[in-house]
C-alpha positions as CSV (number, residue, x, y, z in Angstrom):
1,M,-25.0,27.7,-1.4
2,K,-22.5,24.2,-1.5
3,F,-19.0,23.8,-0.4
4,R,-16.4,24.1,-3.1
5,F,-12.5,23.4,-2.3
6,R,-10.4,25.5,-4.4
7,L,-7.9,22.4,-4.3
8,Q,-10.2,19.8,-4.8
9,S,-8.0,19.1,-8.0
10,V,-5.3,18.8,-6.1
11,L,-6.7,16.4,-3.4
12,D,-7.5,14.4,-6.3
13,Y,-4.5,14.3,-7.8
14,R,-2.4,13.6,-4.8
15,A,-5.3,10.7,-3.8
16,N,-4.4,9.2,-7.1
17,Q,-0.4,9.3,-6.4
18,E,-1.5,7.7,-3.1
19,D,-3.9,4.7,-4.5
20,E,-1.0,4.2,-7.0
21,A,1.7,4.1,-4.8
22,K,-0.3,1.4,-2.7
23,Q,-1.0,-0.8,-5.5
24,V,3.2,-1.0,-6.0
25,Y,3.7,-1.6,-2.9
26,L,0.9,-4.1,-2.5
27,T,2.3,-5.8,-5.6
28,R,5.7,-5.8,-4.6
29,R,4.3,-7.2,-1.6
30,A,2.6,-10.1,-2.9
31,S,5.7,-11.0,-5.4
32,R,7.7,-11.3,-2.4
33,F,5.2,-13.5,-0.8
34,E,5.1,-15.2,-3.9
35,G,9.1,-15.8,-3.6
36,E,9.2,-16.9,0.0
37,S,6.6,-19.1,-1.2
38,A,8.9,-20.4,-3.9
39,I,11.9,-21.5,-1.1
40,T,9.2,-23.4,0.6
41,G,8.6,-25.6,-1.7
42,L,11.9,-25.9,-2.6
43,S,12.9,-27.1,0.9
44,T,9.5,-29.7,0.6
45,K,11.3,-31.0,-2.4
46,R,14.4,-31.2,-0.6
47,R,12.8,-33.1,2.2
48,S,11.2,-35.7,-0.5
49,V,14.5,-36.6,-1.9
50,L,16.5,-36.8,1.3
51,E,13.6,-39.3,2.3
52,Q,14.1,-41.6,-1.2
53,P,16.3,-44.9,-0.4
54,A,19.2,-44.9,-2.1
55,P,20.7,-48.1,-2.4
56,S,23.4,-48.1,-5.1
57,L,26.1,-45.6,-6.3
58,P,24.4,-44.4,-9.2
59,T,20.9,-43.7,-7.5
60,R,23.1,-41.3,-4.7
61,L,25.0,-39.3,-7.3
62,G,21.6,-38.7,-8.8
63,M,20.2,-37.9,-5.5
64,E,23.3,-35.3,-4.8
65,A,22.9,-33.8,-8.6
66,R,18.8,-33.4,-8.0
67,L,20.3,-31.6,-4.1
68,S,22.7,-30.0,-5.9
69,K,20.4,-28.0,-8.0
70,L,17.8,-27.4,-5.4
71,D,20.5,-26.0,-3.4
72,D,20.9,-23.9,-6.5
73,E,17.7,-23.2,-6.9
74,E,17.3,-22.4,-3.3
75,R,20.1,-19.8,-3.4
76,F,18.4,-17.8,-6.4
77,A,15.3,-17.8,-4.9
78,R,16.4,-16.2,-1.6
79,T,18.5,-13.6,-3.9
80,A,15.6,-12.9,-5.3
81,V,13.3,-12.7,-2.3
82,N,16.3,-10.1,-0.3
83,V,15.8,-7.9,-3.5
84,M,12.0,-7.7,-3.6
85,L,12.0,-7.2,0.2
86,N,14.4,-4.2,-0.6
87,E,12.2,-2.7,-3.8
88,E,8.7,-3.2,-1.2
89,E,10.2,-1.7,1.6
90,A,11.1,1.2,-0.6
91,A,8.0,1.2,-2.4
92,E,6.6,1.0,1.4
93,V,8.5,4.3,1.8
94,V,7.0,6.5,-1.5
95,W,3.5,5.2,-0.5
96,K,3.6,6.3,3.4
97,Q,4.9,9.9,2.0
98,K,2.1,9.8,-0.5
99,R,-0.4,9.3,2.0
100,Q,0.7,11.6,4.0
101,A,0.5,14.2,1.4
102,L,-2.3,13.4,0.9
103,R,-3.4,13.9,4.5
104,S,-2.0,17.1,4.5
105,I,-4.3,18.3,1.9
106,E,-7.2,16.5,3.4
107,L,-6.5,18.4,6.4
108,L,-6.9,21.6,5.0
109,K,-10.0,21.1,3.6
110,E,-11.6,19.7,6.9
111,R,-10.6,23.3,8.1
112,E,-11.6,24.9,4.9
113,L,-15.3,23.4,5.3
114,T,-14.9,24.1,9.2
115,E,-14.8,28.1,8.1
116,W,-17.0,28.0,5.3
117,T,-19.8,26.3,7.7
118,H,-19.3,28.9,10.1
119,D,-19.0,31.3,7.8
120,Q,-22.8,30.1,7.0
121,E,-24.2,29.8,10.2
122,R,-23.1,33.2,10.8
123,K,-24.9,34.3,7.4
124,E,-28.3,32.3,8.5
125,Q,-28.1,33.9,12.2
126,A,-27.5,37.5,10.6
127,E,-30.8,36.8,8.4
128,L,-32.8,35.5,10.9
129,D,-31.4,38.7,13.1
130,E,-32.5,41.2,10.0
131,W,-35.8,39.1,9.3
132,A,-36.8,39.8,13.1
133,V,-35.9,43.1,13.5
134,M,-37.8,43.6,10.3
135,R,-40.9,41.7,11.5
136,R,-41.1,43.8,14.5
137,R,-40.9,46.9,12.6
138,S,-44.3,46.1,10.7
């Protein structure tokens, strides 16, 4: 006889939920990393603008305008990264809750399997005992 977990559909459902929550978390995390990478790129652009010579006033004014634009972009990117970080943390909390819910059903399955195995062993032993008794009688 084969073991059949009576809550298998619940286990499958919770495993699916946990996997989806994990994917959401990983997606949010990747988005945050992309945002942080964009900030690094803006810092690199800022350094390259600052390294350029500015011999005349119009060149300096143009450089100042580019730096101001880069500062605004960096401020926007940092705000976006902070929002992404909050979303990532919220997704991580949800994922951990789903993982805990899945683990509780898995533990229940493990206990039921252990009980079923012991029951099967007892039945086998009873059959062997009965066979031995019947054999002695003949």
